[in-house]
C-alpha positions, 0 to 999 in steps of 0.5 A, a space after each residue: 742219021 741214027 738207026 731206029 731204036 729196037 729196045 727200051 727200058 724205063 727207069 727212075 732214081 734220085 740222089 743227093 750231091 754236093 752241087 746240082 750237077 753232081 746230084 744230077 749225075 748221082 741220080 743218073 747213076 741210081 737210074 743205071 744210065 750214069 755212064 752213058 751219053 744221053 741224046 735227049 729226044 721227044 716223045 715217040 716210041 718207035 713201032 715194034 720196039 721191045 721192052 727190055 727191063 734188064 738191058 745193059 748198054 755199053 758205057 760211053 754209048 750215045 743213047 737216045 733218051 726221053 727224060 725229066 728231072 728236077 733239082 732242089 737245094 731246099 732242105 725238106 722239100 719233096 721232089 719227084 720225077 716220072 716217065 710213062 710209055 703209052 702203047 698202041 695196039 698196032 702203031 707207035 707209042 708215046 713217052 711222057 715225062 714229068 717232074 715237080 714238088 709232089 709225091 711219086 704217086 702224084 707224078 704217076 697220076 700226072 703221067 697217066 693223064 698226059 698219056 691219055 691226052 696225047 693218045 686222044 689228040 692223035 685219035 689213037 687208042 691207049 692199049 697199055 702203059 708202063 710207068 716209073 717214078 721216084 721221090 726224094 726228100 731233099 737233105 741239101 742238094 738233090 735230084 729226082 730223074 726218070 728216063 726212057 733210054 732207047 737202044 739198038 
């Protein structure tokens, strides 16, 4: 069993690649998480976790991460990804991810709506948010990715 994470940051990046997997890898690198082994998790931010924007995680670490991404090979297409964290006053938080063919501003608005709905569904008050988003105009093959890595 893994311990409960104590720290997190939010990140987003987009990049081109010669194939879809390299575009994804390059977006991970732009997001500062390209040298980690991501364990995809769902949407709950543990209570008491601390936001550490400059957190450095050792390469090769197994890192619980909530993320969303989109890959496109349609030249000229605009792609975006966003993540958001919603905070409660005295309990756990909620993470939401979004990706699509839209601007980063549209992706951020989608995240805001998703967080409001998630808190309302739990009868919790949304006390604050942090959002990261990226957008990219595809040249050949591109990926837009946004993530919330959690760490110990």
